[in-house]
C-alpha angles and dihedrals in degrees: 000000000000122000121257138029106312099158101067128251116347094017118106131179137203117264089234094225104070133078115259144174134193137213128195101212122242132182094279091056097053103029132043124336089029098206120181114176115173113234115268095247092068096046094094089058094050129074116273091215137067104274141165110274123208116194115193122192100226090209100049100024088225115144136214126200120213140128133274114209103208092158095068123099086247106029115225148165117262107267104230093045091050090047089055092052092048093049096043091050094043091233117188134193108278096034116120130222121201111201116201116195107233099166129005119176139138086265105046147002119214119188128181108212124210112195121210114193124228101346088182087085096051118107112260094246091058094042090057088058093058096056103094102197107143092357123139132193087267090059098043123159113275114201 
């Protein structure tokens, strides 16, 4: 995937050289308890401590401050901060979020977030490309 915004206004792309993970949102992501646990394959690339987390909507450039709990048995985003992100971005069940790791240190985690709306309507061949299990920056999603 090429760098930059090639799809016009409101269409972001991955840089192609950073680690990423994606999540197709289910009820538990968007309603109480508002759980967001990154997939296991990305854990080695994320801090193993509780650190400030900055989520940046790649389309609007707006940022949300919360906490990433990398020191938990099952690392997760802090519930209330993730809930604010969900509500402010009007996320719904079936939407997908692609999280690109912009900075990951023992002091902070910064993630750019690309939002894909209503993935339930995507063709199965394309849907399989957005599921990042075992993907690397070299096998980034191409839309």
